[in-house]
N, C-alpha and C positions, 0 to 999 in steps of 0.2 A: 527423423525431426524431433524437436523436443516439444511441442506443441502434444498434448494428448489429454482424451477425451475422457480418458478413467484410468489411476495408478495405485496403488497397494501403502503406498506410503501415507501416512497420517500427517498431515503438518498442521499445525498453530496458525488463526490468524488472531489479527488485532487489528484495533478502530485508530487511523493517526491521520489525522486534519479532515476528521470527517467522512474519512474512504477505508475500508475493512482492505489490510493486505496481510498476506503471506508473511508473519512474524518467523524470519530466523534466529532461531536463539539456542541452536547446540551444533556439537562437530555434525551429527547423523541432519541434521538439516541441510549443513551443507554438499553430506557427503551425495545427498540426493537430492542437491539442486537438479539433476540430467531429466528427473522425474516429473520437475514441477512444471504447470500447462502455461505456457509462453503469455498466452491472452494474461495472467498472474503476474506478469515480473509489471513493477511501476518503470523501468527503464527496458527498448528496445537495444539504445546503444549508445555509447556514449562519445565524446570525444580525447582524444590524450591533451588537448592543448587547453593552455588557462583555465586548468584547476589546482585547487589547492592540495596538490597529493602529490608524493615520492614520483619524478620524471623516471627516474630506471626501472618501477614498479609498472610502471602502466606502459613504456614500455615494452618490460617481458608480457605482459593481460596482452597487448595486441600483436597477438602472434603472426599474422600475416601485413604487418607496418604499414596499413591503408590509411594509422591514423583514428582507429576508430575501434572503440572496444564492443563485440559485440556479443547477443547472448553464448554461443556457441563457444567462443572465446574465454568465455565467464566460469563454463563447467570443465572444460578442459583442464582447466587450469584448479578447480576446485578439488575435479577427482584426481587429477596427478598427486594434488596436496595429500588430500585425504587417506591416500593409497601408501604414502611414504612416513607419512607423523602416526604414532601410537595412539596418543589421548587425544581425536578430532577434537574435544572441547578445548584443551588448552590453545586451541587458535581463535577462541573466541579475545583469549586475553591481550593481545597484541603485541605476547614479547618480542623483545631485540636477542634475546638468547635461548637457546635451546639445547636444555642437557644430551646428551646421546643415549639418553634411557627412553626416547621419548621418536631415536627411528625406529620404526618398522624394519627388522629385518627379518621376517617372514618373506617381505615382496623383492626380492632382487632390488628392482632399483634402488629401497631403502638400505638395504645392505649396502650397493656402490658408495651411495653419499653418503653415508657412516664411516664409511672407508675413507674416502675423500674427503672427510669433516680431519680425520686423525692424521693425514697425509697436511693436512696444511699446517695445523700445530704443529708438528711435527718440522714442517719448513720453517716457522719460525720461531721454532725453537721452546715450545711455551706446552704444559704439561697439566690438561687440566680435562676433565669430565666432561665439559660442555664446550659449544664453539657459540661464539659472538658475531653479529652482523658488521662489528668494528674488525674482528679477526678475517672477514673473508673481501672485506672492501678494499684492500691495497694488493690487487694481483701482481703487481712491482715488486712488493715486499715478499709477497709472495713466494717469490721465483727468484729470487733475487740470489740464488743461491744455488740454484739450480742452474747444472748444464743444457738440459734439456730441457720441455716445459709442454713440447705436444703441438707447438706451433707453426713448426716446420719453419722456422727460422733458425741460422745459425749466425752465432758474435765468437769475438776473440776468446768470450768466456767457454766455447763450447767443447774447446779442443786444446791438450795444451804441449799442441806442434808446434813450433814457432812457424816455421813455412806453412802450414795451412793458414798461422794465425793472420798473415803477413797476409798473405793471400786474398782470404777475407777486407783487411783492411784496401787491399789495392782495387776489388771490383766493389767497396762498397765506395772509393772515393772516384772511378772512373765512367760504369755504368748505374751506380745509385742502390741505396740503402733501404731498407723498411725498419719497422719499428717492432720487439717482439716485446712479448708480456714484462719481460724482466726491465722494458724500458732504454733497454741501447740499442744500437745499430748495428744490423747484422745484412743477412744476403739468403735468399731463401734458391729453391730451384730453376724457378725463371732465372736470375739473376745471374745464378753461374752457368748454365748456359746461353746465358747471350753472351755474356763475357769471351767463353770460349769464342761461339762462333764467331763476335768482332775478330780476334787475335787471328783466327785461320782465315780469314776474311784480309786481314791487313797483312798476313805474310804473304797469300798467295799473289796480290793487289803489286807489295813489292817487289816479287821473286820475276812474275812477267816486265818490269822492268830490267829488274838485271839481266834477262836472259836476252832483249834486243837490246844492249845499252845505248849501241848505237845509233839506230833507226827513234829510238826513245828520248834519247836523251841527249842529243846532241849536243849540246851544251857545257856538257856532262854536271858537276855538282850546280852548274850556272844559268841550267834549261829556265829551272822557276823564275831568276830572275830578270831573263831574257826574252822569255813570254811575256812576261808583266810589262818591262818595257814598250815590246812591242802593238800590245793591247794599249797602251796610256797614251800610243797616240800615230795609230794605223791609218783610224779615219780622217785628219788630215792629210796625213802623206799620201790616202787616195786622191783627198782634196788637189795636192800641189800639179801629179802625176794630169788628172784633166784638165786643168787650167794652162799647165804643158799643149797638153794634146791640141785644145779649142787655138792654139797661136799658132800651133804648126798648122792647121787648115786653116789660119785667115788669121792674118799680120792684123787687121782691121780691129781685131777684139782684142790686143794685146793690152790697153788702155783698161779693158773693163774689166778685162779678166784679176787684174794686176791693183795695187793698191793705191788707191787714188787722191791726191796730193789735197784735195777738196775734204777727204774721210780725216787726214791729217789734221789739214789745216781747222777742223773742226776743236779739233780737242786741244792744240799747241797750247792754246791759252788757260790752260789744267793743270795740275798738277799731274806729268802722265807717269808719276810712279804710283797712281792710285787707278789710272786706267789701260788696266792688264785686262779687264772684261771685255772692253770696247778690241782693245791690241792683238787679245788672238785669236778673233776674228777675222785678222788680215791675212791672208795665205802665209805659208809654213815658207814659205820664201818666195824670191825675184823669180815669177815661172819663165820656161824661156823656150826657144823652139827644141833645144839639145835634149830637154827631158829627162834630164839628169840634178836628183835632190845635191844639191851642195853641199859640205861641211863646215860651211863657214857662212857666214850673210844669214843664218835663221832667226826667224818671229822670236824677236826677244821674248813675249811673252811664254813662245815654247821652249826656251835653248835651256830649264833645266830635264825639261822629260827627252831632246833629242839625245841631249850631254847622257842620261843616262840607256841611250838606247845606244850612243855610237860605243860604250865602254861595253853592255854585254852585248853586244851581236856585231857591231858596223864594223867594230875597228878585227873583228876575227874574219866575216866574211870579204870584206872591201879593202884587208890591209896594202896600204902603201897607195892607196885612191884619194883623190880629192871629192868625191858624191858618191849618189850611188842610181844605176838606172833603176826602171821599172822594171827591167825583166828582172836583175839581180834582188830587185825586195819582194816580187811572186817567188821567189828561190826560198828566200827564207825563209816566210809565211805557210810555202810549203811542207820548211826544212818543221815548223814547229807542231806542222797539224796530230801527228802520231801522239806527240805529248801532253797537247790537248785533248785528243781524244783519251789516253791513259788517266787526264787529270779527274777528267769526267765520266767514268768509270767504276772513280774511286772509292774503295771498302774500306771497313773496320775503322773506321776517323773517330774514334770513340775511345779507340787504345793509340792514338798518333801519338798524343802526351809521354809515351812509356817510352819509345824510340825503338827503335825495327831489333835492339838488341837484346833487352827487357824483351819483348814479345817472344820472341824467338827462343827467350831462356824457358821463360812458360811454359810454351806448348813444348818442349823438349823434356820440362819436368812432369808432365803431365799428373797434375793433382785434382783435378777433375771429379772423378771416381773417388779419393779419400771424402771431397769434399759433398758429393751428392749420399756418399755410406753415412756421414753423418747428420744429411737432413732427414733420411729414411731413419738413421734412430732417435730423431727430435719426433716424427712424424708418428712412432712405433706411440709414442705417449698422448698421442691426439685425444683418442676415448677416456685415460684419467686425468687431462686436463678439462675435454668438457664435463667433468662429471666434477669437479670441482668449480667451472663457473655454476654447474644445477647447484652444488652447498647454498653459493652465494642467493642463485635464485631461489631458493627454499626458505632462508633467511628471512631475505622481501619477502615473499610469499605470507611467510608463517608472521609477521609483524602487521601487514597491510591489508591482508586479501580480506578481513571480519569485515573490516571499517570499509573498504572499496565498494562489500559488498551491501552491509545499512544503506550508502549513498545510492544503490543501482537496484535495489528489491524494493525497499522499504522508506526509503528515506526519513531516515530514525535520529540521522545525527540532524536531519533541518528541523523535525517538530521536536525535536526533545534540548531545548536551546541550556535549560539547566544544568545539562549533563555536562558542558563548558566545553564540548566538541561541535564544532562549527562541520555545515557541510563542503561537501570538497569544492561547486560552484561560490561558494559563500566568499568574496576576494577582499574584504575588509569590512570601514566604517567611513561612512559621512557624515558630516559634522556642518550643521547651516541652518542658520538661522532660528537659534537657540534648541535644534534636535539634532539624535543621532539618528542615523539611516543602518541599521545592523544589516540589513540584508542589500550587497552591492556585490554584482554579478560580471567580469571580465568582460567587454564588448571588442570584435574586431573592425567587423562590418557597421559602420551607427545607423549607417540611412538606412541598411536592409534589414537589418536587428528592430529598428523603431517601427518600422509598415508591419511588421510580424509579431511583436513584443503585444502594439497595441491593443491587442484582441483580449489579450491580457485580463484587462477591467481594471486593473490597477494604476495609482498616480506614478510616473515613469520622470526620469533624472537623469537625464545625460549629460554628462562631465568628461570631458577632456581633461586628465591632470598628466603631469610634471614634475618630476625630482633633478633638483639640479644638482644633486647630489651624488645621483644615481647614472643624469646624463642621460635619462629615457621618457618616455612616452608614451600613456598608455589611456584605453577609452573603459568609462564604465557606465550602467545603469545604475541606478538607486534607487529604492522602492521605498515609498513615502505610506505611512499608514497612517498616522496622527499631526494634528495641529492644523496650522493655520495658512495655508496659500496664495495668500493677496502681495505676501513682498518675496515670493518667488518668481524669479525672471530671467533671460535669459542673459548670461554675460554676468551672471553674482558669481563670485568668489565662492571659496569654500575651504576646506582642508579636506584628504582622505588620509585616511589610515589604513596601509596595505594591512596583511594580515603577520609581519616580521615586523613590525613595530614604526614602518618607515611612512614621515609624513609626505603628500604629494600636494602640490597649486590646482586645485580645482578649480574648474570653472565651466558654467552651465552652458552645456549648447543648444540641448532639446527639450523639452517639456510637455511629457505627455498628460492630458489632462482627464482624469475621473473623480471622482466625489472621493474623498475618506470618511465621513460620515452622515448619518440623515439628519445629523440636527444643521451641518454647512449647509447640508441640500435644500432645508426648510428656509435658511437665511438667501437663501442661494440669488430668489430673485428680487430682496428688497435691494438685496448689496449694489445686483446688475442695475436695478430702477435706477438707485440713488447714484449708483455710476452714470448710468447713462444722463441724469439731469443736470449731476456737475460738470459733467463733460459739454452739453449742452447751454447753459449758466457760461463756463469759461470761452468756447465759443461765441458766445452771443457777446459777452463782456469783450474780448481780444475785438470781434467785428467793429463794435461800436467805438472802441477807444481808435479803429485804425479809421473809420470813418469820422471822426469827432477830430484827429490827429489835421487829414488831410480837407476838411474841412476850412478849417483854421487859418490853416498855411492857402489854402484856394482864396480865402478872404481877406488874409493880411497883403494878400499880392493883387488883390482888385479893391480896396478901399481909396475912395479920392477922398480928398479932407476936406474938398470945396463943394463936395456932394453934403446936399441937405439932409440929416437925420429920417427916417419913417415915422410920423408919428402912430403913438400908441391906438391900440386897434379894441377896447372895449369889447365891440360884436366878437371882434374871434375869441377872445377867449372868454366871454359868456357861453360862447357853443363849446370851445373845451367844457368847462367845466359840468355845463347841463350832461354833456358826455359819460363824463366820471360817475356822476350823479346815478344817473341809468344805469350802468354796470353794479352798482353797487348795491342799486336796489332789485337788480335782476339775481343777483346773486344773493343776499337775502332772502327774497322770492324762493329761491332756491331750498336754501334751506330750511326756513321753514315748511317747503314740501316734506320734506324727507322725516322734519322731526314731526311732521302732524300723522304722516303715515304710521309711526313708531308708537306717537303719542298710547294710547287705547294697550300699550304690550304688558306686563307685566315686567318688571327691571329685570328679574335675573334671564329674562328673553334674549336683552342687546344683547349677552354678552355669548349667548348661543349664535347668534345671526353673526357677533366680531367674527369669532372663531368657525364660524363656514364660507363667509370671506375669503379668511387665511388662509384656508384647507383647500380650497377653490384656486389660488393662486398658490399655494407651496403642496400640495396636494400630489399633481405629476410629478414636482422634485425630486419629492421624500420616497415616491413608490416608484422612480428609476434608479437613487441611488441606494434603495434595501436590494432592488434584485442583482444589480452590479456587483455591491458590496457581499452579496450573498453566493457569487459564483466568481468572485478574482480566483484565478487562477495562474499560478507561475509558471503551469507548464508552457507557453506560447512564447516565456523568456527563454526559457532553455533553450525551448524550440531552435530560437532564431539564431542559439548560440551555437550549433549544428547536433543537442543533443534528439535522440529520439524518445519522445515519451510517449508510453504505454498508456497513462490512466491519470485521471485529474489531478495538481497541486492545490489544493484549495488553498487559503490564505482568506477563514474569516474573519470577522470585529473582534473576536476574541484573542484566537491569535496572534490576529494584525498588531496590538494592540504590545504585543512584545519586539516588534522588528523595527519599531519609533519609540526611542523616548523621548520626552519633552522637559525643557528646564523648570522647577519646580520652585520658587522662592516659598521659605515660612514669612507667617504674618506678622509683620512688623508695623510697627510704628516707626517713623525714622522719619529726623527734621532735614531739610533739604531749602539749603537757602538761597537756590536756585527757582526754586518751587514758584512759577505762578501763581501769585495770591488772589484770592477770588476776593470780590469788593463789595464790602454792607453792605449796600445799595440795591448788590445785583440778589443776594441772600435775601433780603425784606423782600423782594420782589417777587422772586421763587412761592416765597411763605405766603403772598399775597394770593399771588394766582392760585394757591393749590387750592388756599379758604375759600376765591369767589367757588371753583370749578367746582367743587365741593358740596356750597351750600347751591348750588343753582342747579345738578343732578337733582340732590335731596329734596326741594324745592319743586322742581319738575316733576319727580314721580307723586308728589303731593298732591299736586294740583294746584297749589300756593301763589302760578304765576301769569292766573286772568289778569290781574290787576295791572302786569306789565302790557303797555301796547305793543308789542313784537308781532312780527308779519305770523310766526305761525301760532300767531291765539285766536288767528280771527276763524 
């Protein structure tokens, strides 16, 4: 078990994202990863898909190939890497070139790797005291000039014997081939064995026919043609003989079993050359009591098939005759049965194209052992070749392993954007609504992802992204941490830039709404109220417009020009005006009561009351926003993508500001010829209103309004 209660190694710690984490800062730290308590790891496992990280390295780290890299696999990689590298601290540099002096030759594996590294350079014709990832990346080039490369595949370059070279080519063309490390097509032990088995089976099959040629090949080389001709028409011949038997049984059925005049009459008006399918359903010949199939008078639709039968069989079996009886026909069928059985038992047909003479020549030469000896010579270098592959693995780990650890043990790249190294899960940047969302993550199952990621407490924007250049489509989720969100909606277009600089057309498909700041949360109730009032006014106006239009149309439809006009009803309008007066009086009285209730207070207490009212309205929203902002956690977003996150990944307000940048313009005074001008009368009116309000407030607080007959003065 990796989980330990105590260990002798002294770990260093750091604080990232408001959480204490183990700091991996030296080669010794990497070498002792197996001693680190599993509860202290930030990640328990990570997926190998949708990461901005070399896929070849991820595949090597995923030792069991299950698509997930677990702590045990990371520890195994760390132990192997630190055991074969002399200066463990050099692993932190992420270099792609490894000097030979860095191979730990005190370790047998390090010593073998050094020898393989020198062999690689020798194969490439290079003389230097270091090896690079570029040197190990092209296995075809490494083994291009070698006869054997340890993969158990031999090619024409594996031998100088022309006969063996020709045989390798023959096997590849008849049985198949495999690609060896050099990139050439060749054969292995399995293909060689299959080839010689096919040769033996084919030879035995042919020999069986030769040993009993009189029975199996009754028509000699023409037996295959004879069987084909018989099979093409035998069902129609059997049908003919049955019709003859029915006539012999009862003459009365002769008209029914023969072709009727009515059937022919039905198609005579058509082009008979196009009626072959219909005519082919008629009897093969005119049935009769003699039950002999004549060689003349054959159904035209079957004439070609019958002519082939006559040439291949009937001219031999019924020579000089004008027809064939059913008994003679059955003898012909029985005569062909041994050949039919021999064909059904065919073996070795894969080498049939070589011809029997070539097959027997290859068997006689018996070069199978020589080919297998070449394969054995190639396999003898399997360990050495595998070690060459391990050199490539070593170079990949030497370059990439520490970066992977920073994204696995402590998330250092994520919390240090100023370093220029992005986290492996950061897919690119989304530009939308004058903002750049720098934290974007690839998503596969958007529906399932959103359900889990909503627990993060962050404002999430899901987008479908399409690249017409690449002809690909991807899904992303972008985290927004700053700016106004009122203009964001499903269907809004944006641009996503992947890490390779490729631009993708993006469109919002889903939004998970969470607060971006306490300030926005403070004003949110008022914005909602304003939106509610606006929606109600719009709906009311629309309803009244519809009603007015309907009334107008109805009135126009019902208007009678001859009808007398209704006289003006003064009492009706007096009632309306009285109702309006009562409403205004009630409103004034209400305002007066409020002001009278506040009149005895000191002026600054009015502001306290206003602040208290606003606090009651906005306080709950601000409190909820403050709690959510403190607990924003990237963990659920990554968890929904297949990560097993073992610690919180906090995105607090300070760090969150670095994840979304908002457009900023300089303060300039610019002339805009299309800007709407404020009328002079409105400017004057605003000044007058402001002065009036200030004067009213001053006089009110000074008690100078008693002379005014307002309701709240009484």
